N, C-alpha and C positions, 0 to 999 in steps of 0.2 A: 542562709544557704543560697548559693548561686547555681543556677542551672546553665549548663553549657548548651548553646544552640549550635546545631550543625550548620555551618555556612555553605550554602549552595551557590557556587559562582554563577553570575549572570552570563547568559550566552554571549559569545563574541559576535559583534556586528560585522558582516562582510558583504561587500557589493557582489552582485550576481556575476559581473564580468571577472572580478578577481577569483571568485569561487570556481567559475568555469575554467579559467586559465590554470588553476592549480588543483583541479579536482582530485587527483590521486592523493596528494598531500593532505587535503582536507578530509577525505574519506578515511585515511589512516588515523587522523586525529579523532574522528567520530568513533572509530573502532576502539580507541583508547578512552572513550567516555566524554569527549568534548562535545558541546552543543554550539550551534551557530544560528544566528538570525540573518537571513539573506535579505538584502535591501536592493531596491532598484529606484534610482532617482530619490534617494533618502526616504523611501517608503518601504516598510516591512512587507515582504511578499511571501516569505516562507520561513519555517524553522526546520532545522535538520539536527538530528542527534541519534544516539543509539536507540534501538527499539525498546519499548517497554517490556516488562517481565511477562506480560500476558500474551505477547505475540508468539504464535506457533507457526513454524515453517511448514508449508504444505508439502506433503510427500507424494509426488506423482505416482499414480498406479496403486495407491493405498486401498482403493475399493475394487480393484480388479477381481472379477469373479464373484463379487458380492451383490452386484446389481443385475437384475434380470429385466429384459425388455420383452414385452408381450409379443407374441407372434404376429398379431394383427396391428402392431403399433402404427405402421404407416398406411394402413388401409382405412378407407372411409366407408360408412354405410352407403348403399346405393342411392337412397333418397337424398342424402346430403351432397353426394357427388353430383347427382343430376341437377339439384338446385343451384349448385355453383356453376355448372356448365351452361345452364339455361339463363342464368342471371336473375332468377326470381327468388 
């Protein structure tokens, strides 16, 4: 019995200069699932690809109204303030 192995294509190697010059095109390919290895002077400097399944997009304002700041948050006790002012 033969098992079929799913072939994962190796990322395409692209120079940083080429990537920067065609950024929009490369990002569209990333959205389609393509992965790239970015090189500079034949040295790998980065990998770019679609986000992993565990990445959650942050939703600004999601905690609005759920966090309370104490009334004295920005106040210091008198002895601490005095020691900071005196430098002792």
